C-alpha positions as CSV (number, residue, x, y, z in Angstrom):
1,X,0.2,0.2,0.1
2,X,3.0,2.3,0.5
3,X,4.2,2.0,-2.9
4,X,0.8,2.5,-4.4
5,X,0.2,5.5,-2.2
6,X,3.9,7.0,-3.8
7,X,2.6,6.2,-7.2
8,X,-0.5,8.1,-6.6
9,X,1.0,11.2,-5.0
10,X,3.5,11.1,-7.8
11,X,0.9,11.0,-10.3
12,X,-1.1,14.0,-8.7
13,X,2.3,16.1,-8.7
14,X,3.0,15.2,-12.3
15,X,-0.4,16.4,-13.2
16,X,-0.1,19.3,-11.0
17,X,2.9,20.4,-12.4
18,X,1.7,20.2,-16.3
19,X,-1.7,21.4,-15.4
20,X,-2.4,23.4,-18.5
21,X,-0.9,20.5,-20.9
22,X,-2.8,17.7,-19.4
23,X,-6.1,19.8,-18.8
24,X,-5.9,20.9,-22.5
25,X,-5.6,17.4,-23.6
26,X,-8.7,16.4,-21.8
27,X,-10.9,19.2,-23.0
28,X,-9.8,18.9,-26.8
29,X,-9.2,15.3,-27.0
30,X,-10.5,13.1,-24.3
31,X,-13.5,14.8,-24.0
32,X,-15.1,13.6,-27.3
33,X,-14.6,10.2,-25.8
34,X,-15.8,10.8,-22.6
35,X,-19.2,12.3,-23.9
36,X,-19.5,9.3,-26.0
37,X,-19.1,6.9,-23.3
38,X,-21.6,8.8,-20.7
39,X,-24.2,9.0,-23.7
40,X,-24.1,5.7,-24.7
41,X,-24.6,4.3,-21.1
42,X,-27.3,6.7,-20.8
43,X,-29.3,6.6,-23.8
44,X,-28.4,3.1,-25.5
45,X,-30.2,0.9,-23.2
46,X,-33.7,3.0,-24.3
47,X,-32.9,3.8,-28.0
48,X,-30.9,1.2,-29.3
49,X,-32.1,-1.9,-31.3
50,X,-29.0,-3.8,-30.9
51,X,-29.0,-4.3,-26.9
52,X,-32.0,-6.6,-27.1
53,X,-30.4,-8.5,-29.5
54,X,-27.2,-9.1,-27.8
55,X,-29.2,-9.8,-24.5
56,X,-31.1,-12.4,-26.2
57,X,-28.5,-13.9,-27.8
58,X,-26.2,-14.3,-24.4
59,X,-29.5,-15.6,-22.7
60,X,-29.8,-18.0,-25.2
61,X,-26.1,-19.0,-25.1
62,X,-26.4,-19.2,-21.2
63,X,-29.2,-21.4,-21.2
64,X,-27.6,-23.9,-23.7
65,X,-24.4,-24.0,-21.8
66,X,-26.6,-25.4,-18.7
67,X,-25.7,-22.4,-16.5
68,X,-28.7,-22.2,-13.7
69,X,-31.5,-19.8,-15.0
70,X,-32.6,-18.9,-11.7
71,X,-28.9,-17.4,-10.7
72,X,-29.0,-13.7,-10.1
73,X,-25.4,-13.6,-11.4
74,X,-26.1,-15.0,-14.6
75,X,-28.8,-12.5,-15.0
76,X,-26.9,-9.3,-14.2
77,X,-24.0,-10.5,-16.0
78,X,-26.2,-11.3,-19.1
79,X,-27.6,-7.5,-18.9
80,X,-23.8,-5.8,-18.2
81,X,-22.4,-7.9,-21.0
82,X,-24.9,-7.0,-23.5
83,X,-24.6,-3.0,-22.4
84,X,-20.7,-3.2,-22.5
85,X,-20.8,-4.4,-25.9
86,X,-23.4,-2.0,-27.1
87,X,-21.6,0.8,-26.2
88,X,-18.4,-0.5,-27.2
89,X,-19.6,-0.8,-30.8
90,X,-21.1,3.0,-30.3
91,X,-18.0,4.4,-28.8
92,X,-15.4,2.3,-30.9
93,X,-14.6,5.4,-33.4
94,X,-14.1,7.9,-30.7
95,X,-12.0,5.1,-29.0
96,X,-9.6,4.8,-31.7
97,X,-9.4,8.2,-32.7
98,X,-9.7,10.8,-29.7
99,X,-8.8,8.6,-26.6
100,X,-5.8,7.0,-28.6
101,X,-4.6,10.4,-29.9
102,X,-4.7,11.8,-26.2
103,X,-2.9,8.7,-25.0
104,X,-0.4,9.5,-27.4
105,X,0.3,12.8,-26.2
106,X,0.2,11.9,-22.5
107,X,3.0,9.3,-23.0
108,X,4.8,11.5,-25.2
109,X,5.0,14.0,-22.5
110,X,5.8,11.9,-19.9
111,X,8.3,9.8,-22.1
112,X,10.5,12.8,-23.1
113,X,9.4,15.3,-20.5
114,X,8.4,17.7,-23.0
115,X,5.0,18.6,-23.3
116,X,3.8,19.8,-26.6
117,X,0.4,20.1,-28.0
118,X,-0.2,19.5,-30.7
119,X,3.1,16.9,-31.3
120,X,4.8,16.9,-34.5
121,X,3.6,14.5,-37.2
122,X,6.2,12.0,-37.4
123,X,6.2,11.5,-33.4
124,X,2.4,11.5,-33.5
125,X,2.5,8.4,-36.4
126,X,5.2,6.6,-34.2
127,X,3.0,6.5,-31.3
128,X,-0.2,6.1,-32.7
129,X,0.2,3.1,-34.6
130,X,1.8,1.0,-32.1
131,X,-1.2,1.8,-29.4
132,X,-3.8,1.2,-32.4
133,X,-2.2,-2.3,-32.8
134,X,-1.9,-2.9,-29.4
135,X,-5.6,-1.8,-28.6
136,X,-6.5,-4.5,-31.2
137,X,-4.6,-7.2,-29.5
138,X,-5.9,-6.2,-26.4
139,X,-9.6,-6.5,-27.5
140,X,-8.8,-9.7,-28.6
141,X,-7.2,-10.8,-24.9
142,X,-10.2,-9.2,-23.6
143,X,-12.6,-11.6,-25.6
144,X,-10.2,-14.2,-25.1
145,X,-10.4,-13.9,-21.2
146,X,-14.0,-14.0,-21.5
147,X,-14.2,-17.2,-23.4
148,X,-11.8,-18.6,-20.9
149,X,-14.0,-17.9,-17.9
150,X,-17.2,-18.7,-19.6
151,X,-15.3,-22.4,-20.3
152,X,-14.6,-22.7,-16.7
153,X,-17.7,-22.0,-15.5
154,X,-19.4,-24.3,-17.5
155,X,-17.2,-27.1,-17.1
156,X,-17.5,-26.6,-13.3
157,X,-21.3,-26.2,-13.4
158,X,-21.6,-29.3,-15.2
159,X,-19.1,-31.2,-13.0
160,X,-21.0,-30.2,-10.1
161,X,-24.3,-31.0,-11.5
162,X,-23.4,-34.5,-12.4
163,X,-22.0,-34.8,-8.8
164,X,-25.5,-33.6,-7.4
165,X,-24.9,-30.0,-6.4
166,X,-27.3,-28.5,-8.5
167,X,-30.0,-28.0,-6.0
168,X,-31.5,-24.6,-5.4
169,X,-29.6,-24.3,-1.9
170,X,-26.3,-24.5,-3.9
171,X,-27.4,-21.8,-6.3
172,X,-26.2,-18.8,-4.3
173,X,-22.9,-20.4,-3.5
174,X,-21.9,-21.4,-7.2
175,X,-23.1,-18.1,-7.9
176,X,-20.6,-16.4,-5.6
177,X,-18.0,-18.4,-6.7
178,X,-18.5,-17.8,-10.3
179,X,-18.7,-14.0,-9.7
180,X,-15.3,-13.9,-7.9
181,X,-13.5,-16.3,-10.5
182,X,-14.8,-14.0,-13.2
183,X,-13.7,-10.8,-11.6
184,X,-10.3,-12.2,-10.8
185,X,-9.9,-13.3,-14.9
186,X,-11.3,-10.0,-16.0
187,X,-9.4,-7.6,-13.9
188,X,-6.0,-9.3,-14.3
189,X,-6.7,-9.3,-18.2
190,X,-7.6,-5.5,-18.0
191,X,-4.6,-4.4,-15.8
192,X,-2.4,-6.2,-18.7
193,X,-4.1,-4.6,-21.4
194,X,-3.6,-1.1,-19.7
195,X,0.1,-1.8,-19.2
196,X,0.6,-3.2,-23.0
197,X,-1.2,0.1,-24.1
198,X,1.4,2.3,-22.1
199,X,4.2,0.1,-22.7
200,X,3.6,0.1,-26.7
201,X,3.8,4.0,-26.5
202,X,6.7,3.9,-24.4
203,X,8.8,1.4,-26.3
204,X,7.6,1.9,-29.6
205,X,6.4,-1.7,-30.0
206,X,2.8,-2.8,-30.5
207,X,0.6,-6.1,-30.7
208,X,1.2,-9.3,-28.8
209,X,4.6,-8.0,-28.2
210,X,3.6,-5.4,-25.7
211,X,1.3,-7.8,-24.2
212,X,3.9,-9.9,-23.5
213,X,6.2,-7.9,-22.2
214,X,3.7,-6.1,-19.8
215,X,2.7,-9.9,-18.7
216,X,6.5,-10.2,-17.4
217,X,6.6,-7.3,-16.2
218,X,3.8,-7.5,-14.0
219,X,5.2,-10.4,-12.5
220,X,4.8,-10.0,-8.4
221,X,3.1,-6.6,-9.0
222,X,-0.3,-7.4,-9.4
223,X,-1.6,-6.6,-6.2
224,X,0.1,-3.0,-6.8
225,X,-1.6,-2.5,-9.9
226,X,-5.1,-3.7,-8.9
227,X,-4.7,-1.3,-5.9
228,X,-4.0,1.6,-8.3
229,X,-6.8,0.7,-10.7
230,X,-9.4,0.6,-8.0
231,X,-9.8,3.9,-7.1
232,X,-9.4,5.4,-10.5
233,X,-12.6,2.8,-11.5
234,X,-14.5,4.0,-8.5
235,X,-14.0,7.5,-9.1
236,X,-15.2,7.0,-13.0
237,X,-18.1,4.8,-11.9
238,X,-18.9,7.7,-9.5
239,X,-18.9,10.2,-12.6
240,X,-21.2,8.0,-14.5
241,X,-23.4,7.7,-11.7
242,X,-23.4,11.5,-11.5
243,X,-24.3,11.8,-15.0
244,X,-27.3,9.7,-14.7
245,X,-28.5,11.4,-11.6
246,X,-27.9,15.0,-12.8
247,X,-28.1,14.7,-16.8
248,X,-30.2,11.7,-17.5
249,X,-32.8,11.9,-14.5
250,X,-33.3,15.8,-15.5
251,X,-33.8,15.0,-18.9
252,X,-36.6,12.4,-18.4
253,X,-38.2,14.8,-15.9
254,X,-38.6,17.8,-18.3
255,X,-39.2,16.0,-21.0
256,X,-37.0,18.1,-23.6
257,X,-33.2,19.2,-23.7
258,X,-32.4,22.3,-21.9
259,X,-29.1,24.7,-22.0
260,X,-28.4,24.2,-18.3
261,X,-28.4,20.3,-18.7
262,X,-26.5,20.1,-21.4
263,X,-23.7,22.5,-19.8
264,X,-23.9,20.5,-16.9
265,X,-23.5,17.5,-18.8
266,X,-20.4,18.7,-20.5
267,X,-18.9,19.7,-17.4
268,X,-19.2,15.8,-15.9
269,X,-17.8,14.8,-19.4
270,X,-15.0,17.1,-18.8
271,X,-14.6,15.8,-15.0
272,X,-14.6,12.1,-16.7
273,X,-11.6,13.1,-19.0
274,X,-9.7,14.5,-16.6
275,X,-9.9,11.0,-14.4
276,X,-9.1,9.3,-18.0
277,X,-6.2,11.6,-18.3
278,X,-5.2,11.0,-14.5
279,X,-5.7,7.1,-15.2
280,X,-2.7,7.4,-17.7
281,X,-0.4,9.1,-15.9
282,X,-0.9,6.8,-13.1
283,X,-0.3,3.9,-15.8
284,X,3.1,5.5,-17.1
285,X,4.6,5.8,-14.0
286,X,3.7,2.2,-12.7
287,X,5.1,1.2,-15.8
288,X,8.7,3.4,-15.3
289,X,8.6,1.6,-11.6
290,X,8.1,-1.7,-12.9
291,X,10.6,-1.2,-15.8
292,X,13.4,0.3,-13.0
293,X,13.0,-2.9,-11.3
294,X,11.4,-5.9,-13.7
295,X,14.7,-7.3,-14.5
296,X,15.2,-8.6,-10.8
297,X,13.3,-10.7,-9.0
298,X,12.1,-9.8,-4.9
299,X,15.0,-12.2,-4.1
300,X,17.4,-10.3,-6.3
301,X,18.7,-13.7,-7.8
302,X,17.3,-13.8,-11.3
303,X,16.6,-11.6,-14.3
304,X,14.2,-11.7,-16.9
305,X,14.4,-9.9,-20.2
306,X,12.6,-10.3,-23.7
307,X,14.8,-10.3,-26.4
308,X,13.4,-9.8,-30.3
309,X,15.8,-10.9,-32.8
310,X,16.3,-9.0,-35.9
311,X,17.3,-9.8,-39.5
312,X,17.4,-7.7,-42.3
313,X,16.6,-4.6,-40.2
314,X,12.9,-5.8,-39.5
315,X,11.8,-7.3,-36.5
316,X,11.8,-11.1,-36.6
317,X,8.5,-12.9,-35.1
318,X,10.9,-15.2,-32.8
319,X,10.3,-14.0,-29.2
320,X,12.4,-15.3,-26.4
321,X,12.1,-14.7,-22.8
322,X,15.5,-15.7,-21.2
323,X,16.5,-16.1,-17.6
324,X,19.9,-15.1,-16.5
325,X,21.8,-15.5,-13.4
326,X,24.0,-12.7,-11.6
C-alpha cells in the first residue's frame, strides 16, 4: 500500500506540475470520447435496437451452456455484458481516434518530459500506430479472457451438476464463486491490457509483443496494479452515476433538452476526461517503476528480459524470454 500511495502522489504531482497541458489534452482530445461513453451508457438501453438482440443471444447461450437460469449472477452478467458490448460498438470510432490520440500525447509528454501540443506528425505516427495495434490485440485478449472464464464456469457447473450439487440451495454459493472467479480473470486481463497500451507508446512496440512484455513486467506486482486501478475506476463509476442522476434524470423529468442540462453534462464529461488523463499518468508512472525493477525479482537472484531478434532490419517474429543468473 505504501508503494501504491507513492505512485498516486507522484501522479497527482505530475498532473499539477503540467496542469495546462493535461487539462488541454482532456478538453480537446479526451472529451469527445468521455461524452460518447456517458451518452452511450445513458441512452443506448432505451433507444438502441442492438441491446435487446445481444441480450437475447447471450441469454440463449447461457441456457444452452447449462448455467442455472435461477442464478441472479448470470442474469446481471448477461445485462452488463450486453450493455458493455453495445456501448463499445457505439464508442469504437471515438476510442480509436480521440482516446488513443490523447493517450499518445500524454505518453509522449511523460516519456520525454517535454509536453507539447499538438505533437509533430512524425512523433504522432510513431506513437499512434503501436497504440492502435496494441488496442486491437487487447480487444482480442479481453474476448479470450471472457471465453476462458465462461469455459471454466461451464465445466465447473456441469461437473457439480453431475455430482449432485445442482439443488437450489447450492445456487447462491456457486454464483458467488463464479462471480469471484470471473472478476479475478477479468481484472488481471484489464490491468495487463492497460500496461501493454502504455508500454507500446513508451517503447514503440505494438501488438502481442507489448502484451507479452506487460505480462513479464507485472509479475509480482499484480496487487499494486489492482490497488492503483481500483480508486480510478471507482471515481469513474461515481462520475457515471452523477451523469445519470444530474443529466439523464433531469432530461426524463423535463421531457425536453435544456441548455442548463447540456452545460452540466458537458462539465461532468470534462470531469470524466480528467480522470481518464489521470489514469494514463498513473499507468505511465507505474510502468516506469516496473521497468526500473522488472529485471530483478524480489530475492535479487534472477533477471528476465524479452529479446526480439532482428533480421534484415526488420523485427523477426521469434520472441524469447531468457533467464540470467547474476
